[in-house]
Residue, then its C-alpha position, 0 to 999 in steps of 0.5 A: m081340362g076341367l071335370t065338366e069338360k072331361i065328363n062331356n068328352d067321355i059322354k061323347q065317347a061312350m055314345l059312339a062306343k054304345e056303352k049304355e051303363k057308362l053313359a048312364a053314370l056319366r049323364d048322372i054326374k053331368s046332371k048333378l054338376l049342372l044342377e049345382a051350377t044352376s042352384g046359385a053359385g054359377e061356377v062350380t069349384e073343384e071342391v064342389e065337384t069332388k063333393v058331388i062325385m063322392k056323394l054319387y059314389k056313396q049313393r051307388i055303393e049304398t044302393y048296391e049293398l041294399y040290392k045285395e041284401q034283398g037278393r037282387e043280383d041283377l040290380a046290384a051288379e048294375e049299381l056296382l058297375q056305375a059306382e066303379i065308373i063314377k069312382a074313376y072321376m074321384p080324386e085320389m083318396m088318402s090311405e088309412d095310415e095317412i089319415r091316422a097320422a093326420v088324426r094324431e097330429k090334429i089331436a095333439q094340435v087341439g090338446a084332446t085327451g079322451p073320447q069327450d073331445m071327439g067334436k074338437v077333433m072331428g070338426p076341423l079334421s073333416k074340413e081339412l080332409a074333405g074330398k081326400a078321405d071318407g068321413k066314416v073312416i075319419s070318425t073311426l080312427v078318431k075314436e080309436e086314437l082318443a080311446k088310447 
């Protein structure tokens, strides 16, 4: 069963269970996937689905943090709940140790020697770990490893 089918089934279940927050998050995912499908490619690949899900999750977390800063606990709680619902559809993320090992391997592969070689490492590594690790974490670990 593909992600779109799973989302559709979960929407039906959320409607029957009258779970408004879950329904809103699932409909948002579905609308973004449909938008992606109609924007040209026609068929949405698993890689594109992962990007869409991760983007939605990241947006929810950023909005949550913004509401938290502004003292809007009511809105922050709703965003966090939707982020958790969306997170359930994300692929398994790599641990920091796994990412660090991949960073070290890529540094050795490209022959990077210092911080000036960050671009040489980040480009290929970002493509390789797309959907498996957050870009900020990758960037931080690359900086740490290149600074050694």
